[in-house]
N, C-alpha and C positions, 0 to 999 in steps of 0.2 A: 701800422696794422689797423688801428682804430682812430677815427677822427669824428668826435661829437662836437657839433657847433650850435651854440645858441639854444640849448635844450631847455624848454619851459613846460611845466605841467601844473595845471590848476585844478583844484577840487572845489567847485563853487567859488567862494570868495577867498579861499586860501591858495596861495602860490607855493606849492611844495618844492619845486625846482625852478629857479629863476635865471634864465639866460646863461646856463652853465655850459662851458666848452671844456673838452678834455681830449688830449691826444696821447696815444699809447703806442710805443714802438715795439716791434717784435722782440721777444726775449726779456722784456722788462718785468719786474714785479712792482706794481704801483699800489700804494695804499690810499684808501679813501676814508678819512676820519672826520669827526665833528661831533657836537653834542647830540643827545637824543632828540629826534624830531628835526634834524638838520636837512633831511631829504636824501640820505644815502641809499636806503633800500628802495625808495621811489626811483632813484636814478638807475639802479640795477633793473628794476621792473620795466623801465622804459627801454633800456638796452636789450632786454630779452623778450620784448614784445608783449608783456603782460599789460602794460599801459601804452597807449599811443601818446606821443608828445603833442602838446598844443602848438608848439613852434620848435623849429630847429631841425637839423639833419644828422643822420648817423651813417657814416661810411665805414664799412668793414672790408679791408683789403680792396679798397677802391669802389665797392658796390654799395649803393644806398640801401639800407635795410629798415629804416624807420617805418613803422606801420605794418611790417610783415607779421604773420602769425607766429607764435612762439616755436612751433615745430619747424617752421621754415628757417627761422633764425638758428635753431639748433643744428639744422642741416648745413648751415654756412660754416659751422665750426665753433660755436659758442655754447658753453655749458656752465651750469651754476649749482651752488648749494644755497640753502635758505637759512635765514636767521633762526627760525624754529625748526628743529629736526623733523623731516617729513619722510619717515620710513613706513613700510608695511610691517609693523612690529610683530605680527603673528606669523609672518612668512620667514623663510630662511634668509640668512645673509646673502647667499648666492643668488636667490631669486630677486632680492632687492637690487643687487648690482645689475643683473641681466635686464631689468626694466630700462636701464640707461641706453640700451641698444635698440629701443623700439623703432626709432626713426631710420635705422640702418638695416632693417630686415625687410625682406620682400616676399617671403613665402606666403602663399594664399591660404585661406581657411581650409579648402578641400585637400590641399597637399598635406597640411598638418594632420587633418582628420584621418586621411588614408595612409599616413606614415610614409609618404614618398621619399625617395632618396634625397631630393632637393631639400626637403624639410629636415631630414635627419642631419644632413651636412651643415645646414645653417644652425641648427640647435647645437651641434658640436662646436662650431666656430664661436657662437655666442658664449657658450659655457667656458671654453678655453680662454677666451679674452677676459671674461669676468674673473676667472681664477687668477690670471696674471695681474689684474688690477688689485685684487685682494692681497696678493703678495707685495705689490708696490707700496700699499698703504700699511703694511705690517700686520695683516690679518689672515695670513696663510694658515690653513687648518681650522678656521672658524666658519667655513662656508655652509656647514649644515646646522649651525646654531640658529636658534630663533632670534631674529634681530632685536626684539624687545628685551631679551635677557642680557644683552651686552651692556657694558658700562657706558656712561654718557660719552666719554672720550672716544670709545670704540665705535659708537653709533655715528659720531661725526666722521670717522674714517670711512665707514660704510657709505655715507653720503658722498664723500669725495671720490671713492672708488666708482660709485654709480655715475658721477659726473665725468670721470676720466675714461670710462670704458668705451665711450664713443670716439675717443682720441681727438678731443677738441683742440683747436689752435689757441683759443682764449678761454681761460677758466676764471669764473667769478666766484669768490668765496665770501659769504656773508657771515661775519663774526665767527671764524673757524675755531677760535680758542675760548669762546664764551663758556663760562662755567668750569674751566679746566684749572687744575693746580699747576704749580710752577714746572714740575717735571713734564706734565702733559703738554704744556705750552712749548717747552724746549723740543719735544718730539714732533709737535706739529710744525714748528718753525723749520726743523730739519726736513720734514716731509715736503713742505712747500718749496724749499730749495731744490730738492731732488726732482720735483715736478718741473721746475723751470729748466734744470739741467737736461731733462729728457725732451725739451723743445716746446714746452707749453708756456705761453705768456699768461701772467696772473694779475688780476685786480682783486684786492681784498678790502672789505670793510672790517674795521677792527677798533675796539676801544682800548686795547692794551698798547699804549703809545710806545713804551720801551721796546716791545716786540716789533712794532711797525718800523721804528727807527732803525733797529738792528737788521731788519730783513729787506726793506724796500729800497729800490733804486730812486724812487721819487714818491712824494706824498702830496695829495690834493686835499684841501680842507673845505668842507661845507659848513655854513652857519645860516640857519633860517632859509635854506634853499639857495643861498648865494655862495659862489666859490670865493674864498677870501685869501687863499694861498695855493700855490702849485710849484713845488721846487724840490731840490734835494733835501733829505731829512734834516740835516744840520741847519739849513736856512729856515725850514718850516717851523721847527720847535723853538726858534729864537725870534720868530716873527711877532711883533707886538699885537697884531690883531688876533692871531691864533692863541697867544697866551691869554689875552683878555677874554676871548670867547669860549675857550675850551680847556687848555692845559693848566693854566694857573702859573704864577711867576715861579714859585719854588720848584714845582715838578718840571717846568720847562727848563730851568737852569740845571736840574739834576739830569734830565734826559739829554740835554745838549752836551753836558760834560761827559756823559757816558758815550755819546756818539763820537766825540772828539778823540776818545781813546780806543 
């Protein structure tokens, strides 16, 4: 589904992503881990068109998309959430989710102003799809609440619903369990599994190594912009370079033991 080859991004004298390649098969859940500043979010920003790579190619379903504007990449079937929650906190939960359909609507300004049937039909379709996504993420009944009044974990779910409402083929999650307690992490893990079962491929950035190992089919590790590992979870957490750069010997042994069971 996704083939990124030789991706490089420099900011002045700093190379944030250095000749990184990554392939993702349809239906996979792939984890992207590494220390703070490793280049993970920059990698997502390149994939979604926020940054243009200085070198390398990105093929999505056989079509090269590097350098396309973000809304065009979204139309190809790629959606994302962000490391820091980006909601319209004074608007309703439903309105926040409906924003995710912007690139799939076609009603013109005058049709909306005049209340033409085409505009009403499209508004109904967007609303119904948004409500379905809120049910998928476990927020049915919260659609009229102000988004900023929800708990942190629920705001994360609203973001995921907004990303899912466009029915993406590939979903990018940037630290979906950041700031969550153990129960919320378990619920988020179950949600990501359901998303995959419904046909969406997932790449996630995450610092909770145990969660990533238990959830992902494969894990890639970045360190100072360089990919140092890309394998099944059990192999990655026992990889000497990964242990030295990120996990640490004791945690690596503990996670590897848990994965084996």
